[in-house]
C-alpha positions in Angstrom: 0.0 0.1 -0.1 1.5 3.4 -1.2 1.9 6.1 1.7 -1.0 8.4 2.1 -0.7 11.8 0.9 -2.3 14.6 2.8 -5.5 16.1 1.2 -4.9 19.6 -0.5 -7.7 22.0 -1.5 -7.3 24.4 -4.1 -9.3 27.4 -4.3 -8.9 30.5 -6.3 -7.9 33.5 -4.3 -11.4 35.2 -4.5 -13.4 32.0 -3.3 -10.8 31.6 -0.4 -11.5 35.2 0.7 -14.9 34.6 0.4 -15.0 31.5 2.5 -12.8 33.4 5.1 -15.2 36.2 5.4 -18.2 33.7 5.9 -16.4 31.9 8.6 -15.4 35.1 10.3 -18.9 36.5 10.2 -20.4 33.3 11.3 -22.7 32.9 8.3 -21.1 29.7 7.3 -21.9 28.0 10.6 -25.6 28.2 10.6 -25.4 31.1 13.2 -28.6 33.1 13.5 -27.1 35.4 16.2 -27.5 39.1 15.5 -25.8 42.1 17.3 -28.5 43.9 19.4 -28.6 47.6 18.5 -29.4 50.0 21.4 -32.8 51.6 21.0 -32.8 55.0 19.4 -34.7 57.6 21.3 -35.1 61.3 20.7 -36.4 61.9 24.2 -34.6 64.5 26.4 -32.5 63.0 29.5 -34.6 62.5 32.6 -33.7 65.4 35.0 -32.1 64.5 38.3 -32.7 66.4 41.8 -30.2 69.3 42.8 -28.6 68.6 46.0 -29.9 71.3 48.5 -27.9 72.1 51.5 -30.0 74.9 53.0 -33.3 76.8 52.1 -34.0 80.4 53.8 -37.6 81.6 54.1 -39.0 84.5 56.0 -40.2 83.9 59.5 -43.5 85.4 58.7 -45.9 86.3 55.8 -49.4 87.5 55.1 -51.7 85.2 53.5 -51.7 87.5 50.4 -48.0 87.9 50.3 -45.5 86.3 47.6 -43.3 83.8 49.5 -39.6 83.9 48.3 -37.6 80.9 49.2 -33.9 80.8 48.8 -32.4 77.6 47.8 -28.4 76.9 48.1 -26.5 73.7 47.4 -25.1 72.0 44.3 -26.7 71.6 40.8 -24.0 69.2 39.5 -20.4 67.8 39.6 -19.4 69.7 36.5 -20.4 72.4 33.8 -22.6 70.4 31.8 -25.4 70.3 34.4 -27.9 73.1 34.8 -30.9 73.7 36.8 -34.0 73.0 34.5 -36.9 74.0 36.8 -38.1 74.0 40.3 -41.6 71.9 40.5 -43.9 73.1 43.3 -46.5 71.0 45.1 -49.0 72.2 47.8 -51.0 70.4 50.3 -52.5 72.1 53.4 -49.7 73.3 55.6 -47.1 72.0 53.3 -45.2 73.6 50.2 -42.9 70.9 48.4 -40.2 72.1 46.0 -38.2 69.7 43.7 -35.3 71.4 42.0 -34.8 69.5 38.8 -31.6 69.4 37.1 -30.8 68.8 33.2 -27.8 66.2 33.0 -25.4 66.2 30.4 -26.4 65.0 26.9 -24.5 63.5 24.1 -24.6 66.9 22.3 -22.7 68.6 25.2 -19.1 69.4 24.4 -16.4 69.7 26.8 -17.4 70.4 30.3 -15.7 72.6 33.0 -14.6 70.3 35.9 -16.1 73.0 38.5 -19.0 71.9 40.7 -22.1 74.0 39.5 -23.5 75.6 42.6 -27.3 76.0 43.4 -28.1 79.8 44.3 -31.6 80.6 43.4 -34.7 82.0 44.8 -38.2 80.4 44.0 -41.3 82.5 44.2 -44.4 81.0 45.5 -47.5 83.0 44.6 -50.2 83.6 47.1 -52.8 83.0 48.5 -51.5 81.1 51.7 -53.6 79.5 54.5 -53.1 81.1 57.9 -51.0 79.1 60.3 -47.7 77.3 59.9 -46.4 76.3 56.5 -43.6 73.8 56.3 -41.4 74.3 53.1 -39.9 71.1 52.2 -37.2 70.0 49.7 -37.0 66.0 49.2 -33.3 64.9 48.8 -33.9 61.2 47.5 -32.1 59.0 49.9 -31.0 61.7 52.4 -33.3 63.5 54.7 -35.3 66.3 53.2 -34.4 70.0 53.9 -37.0 71.8 55.8 -38.0 75.1 57.1 -41.1 76.8 58.5 -43.0 80.1 57.7 -46.0 81.4 59.9 -48.7 82.9 57.9 -50.7 85.4 59.7 -52.9 88.5 59.2 -51.2 90.0 62.2 -48.4 92.6 61.4 
């Protein structure tokens, strides 16, 4: 019996390249896997909440006075963050403020590395019920920041 010769396959160069591409892409192996693409959305980023360290309110106001509430703290860790708005909620005896922050987006260019301070005054319009009014700013996992205003008709 003569010695065995190794089998050789001869493919023209373009066919060999095509076989190589098919093997690399997985198409020649019966693979049906596809690469998942992240969903494309045009929605704006979800606002986060500013970190409020302190609120200042007057000790007393009349029911028809405008209430000015000064908030201080931080908006974000770099210059791409900004204060979007302050949401206000009212229930009897309580005023709740939620300062919302616009986080960075993919369109933002280079950001300064300075912390963005929160130093703003929110104006709450009258009328207010006479009595004690708690002003509250929720802080997520931290305790809320609160202060109290007395609403009275007396000067």
